[in-house]
C-alpha positions as CSV (number, residue, x, y, z in Angstrom):
1,E,15.3,-40.8,1.0
2,C,16.4,-38.1,-0.7
3,G,19.6,-39.9,-2.4
4,E,22.6,-42.0,-1.8
5,D,24.7,-39.6,-0.3
6,V,23.0,-38.8,3.0
7,R,24.7,-40.3,6.0
8,E,22.5,-40.8,9.6
9,L,23.8,-39.9,12.5
10,M,23.7,-39.5,16.2
11,H,24.8,-35.8,17.2
12,D,23.4,-34.6,21.3
13,G,21.4,-38.2,21.0
14,C,19.4,-37.0,17.9
15,P,19.2,-39.2,14.9
16,V,20.4,-36.1,12.0
17,A,20.7,-36.5,8.4
18,C,23.8,-35.5,6.7
19,V,25.8,-35.5,3.2
20,S,29.3,-34.8,3.9
21,D,29.2,-33.9,7.6
22,A,26.9,-31.0,6.8
23,P,23.4,-32.2,8.5
24,F,20.4,-30.4,7.3
25,A,17.2,-32.8,9.3
26,Y,17.3,-34.2,12.8
27,V,14.6,-36.0,14.7
28,N,14.0,-35.1,18.3
29,V,12.3,-37.2,20.2
30,F,9.8,-35.7,23.6
31,K,7.1,-37.6,26.0
32,A,3.6,-35.4,23.5
33,H,5.7,-35.1,20.7
34,I,8.3,-35.6,17.7
35,N,9.8,-32.3,16.2
36,V,11.1,-33.1,12.6
37,G,14.0,-29.9,12.2
38,F,15.8,-28.4,9.7
39,Y,18.8,-26.7,10.0
40,T,17.7,-23.7,7.2
41,G,14.5,-24.2,8.6
42,A,14.2,-20.2,8.0
43,Y,14.6,-20.6,4.4
44,L,12.5,-23.3,3.5
45,D,9.2,-22.5,1.5
46,D,6.5,-23.4,3.5
47,P,3.3,-22.9,1.5
48,K,1.7,-25.2,4.0
49,R,2.7,-23.6,7.3
50,L,4.3,-26.7,8.9
51,L,7.6,-24.9,10.3
52,E,7.9,-23.5,13.9
53,G,10.0,-22.2,15.7
54,A,12.0,-18.1,15.8
55,G,15.2,-19.4,15.9
56,K,17.3,-17.5,13.6
57,H,18.4,-20.0,11.0
58,M,16.6,-23.6,12.5
59,R,12.6,-24.5,12.5
60,H,10.6,-27.8,13.4
61,V,7.6,-29.1,12.5
62,K,5.9,-30.8,15.7
63,L,4.0,-34.4,15.5
64,K,1.9,-34.6,18.0
65,P,-0.4,-38.7,18.8
66,G,-4.1,-38.3,16.8
67,E,-3.3,-35.2,15.2
68,D,-3.7,-35.0,11.1
69,L,-0.2,-34.5,9.2
70,D,0.4,-33.5,5.6
71,S,2.8,-36.0,4.6
72,E,3.3,-34.1,1.3
73,A,4.1,-31.2,2.5
74,L,6.3,-32.8,4.9
75,R,8.0,-34.8,2.4
76,Q,8.6,-31.6,0.2
77,L,10.1,-30.1,3.1
78,I,13.3,-32.7,4.1
79,Q,13.0,-32.7,0.0
80,A,14.3,-28.3,0.2
81,A,16.7,-29.1,3.0
82,Y,18.2,-32.1,1.8
83,Q,18.3,-29.7,-1.7
84,D,19.9,-26.9,-0.2
85,V,22.9,-28.8,1.6
86,K,23.5,-29.9,-1.8
87,Q,23.5,-26.4,-3.4
88,L,25.5,-25.0,-0.3
89,L,28.6,-28.1,-0.6
90,S,28.8,-27.1,-4.5
91,E,29.3,-23.5,-3.6
């Protein structure tokens, strides 16, 4: 829902959201949780502290069954990651 320029691809068995060929988010499914990840997550504003991970660039939000989720904060992270990749592509 970010924009009409978003493409959904499969990469290494995971769904990935891209603008052109530039990925900005992915979903990875595990037995006990789901990760919604961001390729530039280390640079995203995350006031609700949803992002986990210690990678140089990537971060993810871990979703677990039965746990509350701040869906608005997650939506804002997705939108911010989308805007970041669009800006990078326009430079």
